[in-house]
C-alpha positions in Angstrom: 116.7 111.1 65.5 113.4 111.2 64.4 111.6 113.9 62.7 108.1 114.3 62.1 107.1 116.1 59.2 104.5 119.1 59.5 102.0 120.1 57.2 103.3 123.8 56.8 99.6 124.7 56.6 98.9 123.2 60.5 102.3 124.4 61.9 102.4 126.4 65.3 105.3 127.6 67.3 106.4 127.7 70.8 109.2 129.8 71.7 110.3 128.5 75.1 112.5 130.6 77.7 113.9 128.9 80.1 114.8 130.4 83.5 118.3 129.7 85.4 118.1 126.5 88.2 119.5 123.9 89.4 119.2 120.6 88.1 119.1 118.0 91.4 119.8 115.0 89.3 121.3 111.3 89.4 124.9 113.4 90.4 124.0 116.1 92.5 123.3 120.0 92.0 124.1 121.1 88.9 123.1 125.2 88.3 121.4 125.6 84.7 122.1 128.6 82.7 118.8 131.1 81.2 117.8 129.0 78.0 115.5 129.2 74.9 114.2 126.7 72.9 111.7 126.5 69.9 108.9 123.6 70.0 106.9 122.5 66.2 103.3 121.8 66.8 100.7 120.1 64.3 98.0 122.2 65.0 95.4 119.0 63.6 96.9 116.8 66.8 96.1 117.5 70.2 99.1 118.6 72.4 98.9 118.1 76.2 101.0 118.6 79.1 102.9 115.4 78.8 103.8 115.8 75.4 105.5 119.2 76.2 107.1 117.5 79.3 108.7 115.0 76.6 109.5 117.7 74.2 111.3 119.6 76.7 113.4 116.6 78.2 115.2 116.4 75.2 116.3 120.3 75.6 116.9 120.5 79.1 117.6 118.4 82.0 116.0 118.2 85.4 115.8 115.9 88.3 113.1 113.2 89.4 112.1 115.0 92.5 111.2 118.4 90.1 109.1 119.6 87.7 108.2 122.3 84.9 106.0 125.6 85.5 104.8 126.8 82.8 103.4 130.4 82.0 102.4 131.6 79.1 102.9 135.4 78.4 100.3 137.8 77.5 102.3 140.5 75.2 99.2 142.6 75.0 99.6 143.8 78.8 103.2 143.7 79.8 104.2 141.9 83.2 100.8 139.8 83.1 100.7 136.0 82.3 98.7 133.0 83.0 99.7 129.8 84.4 99.1 126.1 82.1 97.3 123.8 84.5 95.9 121.4 81.9 95.7 119.8 78.7 92.5 122.3 77.6 95.1 125.1 78.1 97.3 124.0 75.9 94.5 123.4 73.1 92.9 127.1 74.2 96.1 128.3 73.6 96.9 127.2 70.0 93.2 128.2 69.0 93.1 131.8 70.3 97.0 132.5 69.0 96.5 130.6 65.8 96.5 134.3 63.9 100.3 134.8 64.5 100.8 131.1 65.0 103.4 131.4 68.0 102.9 131.5 71.7 105.8 132.1 73.8 105.6 130.1 77.1 108.3 130.9 80.2 109.6 127.6 82.2 110.4 127.0 85.5 112.2 124.1 87.2 110.7 123.6 90.4 109.7 121.5 93.4 107.3 118.8 92.8 106.3 119.3 96.6 106.3 123.4 95.9 103.0 124.8 96.6 102.9 127.7 94.3 105.2 128.5 91.1 108.1 130.9 90.9 107.2 134.2 88.6 110.7 135.7 88.5 111.4 134.2 85.4 107.9 135.4 83.4 108.7 138.6 85.1 111.9 139.1 83.3 111.5 138.2 80.0 107.8 139.9 79.7 108.9 143.0 78.8 111.5 141.7 76.3 108.9 139.7 74.3 107.2 141.1 71.0 104.9 139.7 68.8 102.6 140.9 66.1 99.4 143.3 67.0 97.3 141.1 69.6 97.4 137.8 71.2 94.0 136.6 71.1 94.4 135.9 75.1 93.7 138.6 77.4 96.2 139.1 80.2 94.0 138.8 83.4 91.1 136.8 82.0 91.7 133.9 80.1 88.0 132.5 78.9 88.6 128.5 79.4 92.7 128.6 81.1 91.3 128.0 84.6 93.1 130.1 87.4 94.6 133.4 86.2 96.5 136.3 88.0 98.9 139.4 87.1 102.0 137.4 89.2 101.7 134.7 90.9 102.9 134.7 94.4 106.7 133.7 95.2 107.2 130.7 96.5 108.4 130.0 99.7 112.0 128.8 100.6 111.6 125.6 102.5 113.2 125.6 106.2 116.8 124.3 106.1 118.4 122.5 108.8 121.3 123.8 110.2 124.3 121.2 110.1 125.5 119.4 112.8 128.8 119.5 114.1 129.6 116.1 115.1 133.0 117.0 117.0 131.0 119.4 119.7 128.5 116.0 120.5 128.8 115.0 123.8 127.6 111.2 125.2 126.5 111.8 128.7 126.5 108.8 130.9 124.4 107.0 132.9 125.9 106.6 136.5 122.7 104.5 137.5 122.8 101.8 134.8 126.8 102.0 135.5 127.7 101.7 131.7 125.5 98.9 130.4 123.3 98.9 127.5 119.4 99.8 128.1 117.3 98.6 125.4 114.7 101.4 124.3 111.9 99.5 124.3 110.7 95.8 125.6 111.1 93.4 122.5 107.8 91.6 123.4 105.9 94.7 123.5 107.7 95.4 119.8 106.5 92.0 118.8 102.9 92.3 119.6 102.6 95.3 118.3 104.0 94.7 115.3 101.5 91.9 115.0 104.0 89.2 114.7 102.2 87.2 117.8 99.3 87.2 116.7 100.0 86.4 113.0 102.0 83.3 114.7 98.9 82.2 117.2 96.8 82.7 114.1 99.3 80.1 112.2 99.2 77.4 115.1 95.7 77.5 115.4 95.1 76.8 111.5 97.9 73.8 112.0 96.1 72.3 115.1 92.7 72.6 113.1 94.3 70.9 109.8 93.9 67.4 108.7 95.4 65.1 110.9 97.7 62.0 109.9 96.2 59.1 110.1 97.8 56.6 113.0 99.2 53.1 112.5 97.1 50.4 114.2 99.2 47.6 116.0 97.9 45.3 113.9 99.1 47.0 110.9 102.8 47.5 112.5 102.9 43.8 113.1 101.6 42.9 109.3 104.4 45.1 107.9 107.1 43.8 110.9 106.3 39.9 109.1 106.7 41.4 105.5 110.0 42.9 106.4 113.1 41.4 104.9 115.7 41.4 106.9 119.0 42.9 105.6 122.8 42.1 107.2 125.9 43.8 105.7 128.6 42.3 107.4 128.2 38.7 105.5 131.1 36.1 106.9 131.7 34.3 103.5 132.6 37.7 101.7 135.5 39.0 103.6 136.7 42.6 102.6 140.7 42.1 101.1 142.6 45.3 100.3 145.7 45.7 99.6 148.9 48.0 98.5 148.7 48.4 94.9 152.1 50.3 95.2 153.9 48.1 97.5 152.1 44.7 97.5 153.0 41.7 99.5 154.1 38.6 98.1 154.7 36.6 101.5 153.1 33.0 102.1 149.1 32.8 102.7 148.6 36.4 101.6 145.1 36.4 99.5 144.3 39.0 96.7 140.6 39.5 96.0 140.8 38.1 92.4 143.0 36.6 89.4 143.5 40.0 87.7 144.3 41.5 90.9 147.1 38.9 92.0 148.5 39.3 88.4 148.7 43.0 88.8 150.6 42.5 92.5 153.0 40.6 91.1 154.0 43.0 88.2 154.2 45.2 90.2 156.8 43.7 92.8 159.1 42.6 89.9 158.9 46.5 89.4 159.6 47.4 93.2 162.3 45.5 93.9 163.7 45.5 90.2 164.0 42.3 88.3 162.7 40.9 85.5 159.7 38.6 85.8 159.2 35.2 83.8 155.7 33.1 84.0 156.1 29.6 84.1 152.5 28.9 84.1 149.1 30.7 84.2 145.4 30.2 83.3 142.6 31.8 84.5 142.4 29.5 87.7 146.5 29.9 88.5 149.4 31.7 88.1 153.4 31.1 88.4 155.9 33.6 88.1 159.9 33.7 88.7 162.7 35.6 88.4 163.8 35.6 84.8 167.4 36.2 85.4 169.8 33.2 84.5 171.0 31.4 88.0 168.6 33.3 90.0 167.3 31.2 93.0 
């Protein structure tokens, strides 16, 4: 962890009390107990709500659908507090309480969709917070801090829908359809309402307006036909000869593609018939072999 050194003459302490809440995180709902943390600020640097949220994210956890509601306790008037709504509020807080160099905050973890803050935590902690004489910020009229109130209105709990009992659901059959499935709406109407028909018609119109490909004249086709070279894959004087490389046939009149293939066939024939092969005469154009066993006809 990286710590930034602050000049002792410019330090300011925030005592942050976090009321109990339920964190709506990635792994579900987690109940969190009441907590208290301390943050140290540098007076020479501007402190903002974003920095406060970043600092608190290293202390506590909350879900992506939640945020922090920050309240400043006014110790001159017990039970009075005001809400930090803008960056200027933090600057005014440090300025007005610089003599004490400490301020007490109460944080509630609330839903981002909530329309009002939760003051239950501030009321709970207000009587137990004590500081030196004078806090420097009036309880009911904090100059330069925006909206103030003695107690913020309680948040209205959202309506919780009743769970559906799937076991009691009954599918009612329509006898007029004889069990046939009916479409909820016409596909053509949906196709047109979603703008797909207009898009397709626009694409077809753009294709028609595109530059046409020039057609070939009869004279050009005639020239191409005369310049074409005829190709015939079936050549009569080049017969395709195939032979069995595992058990070649050496009967009279059998042809092989080359002298090399003939020598291979003779050697394979000797292996299959199990006799020793002898060569009587062999050159680039002729090959004459026989059985090397004595007395073999």
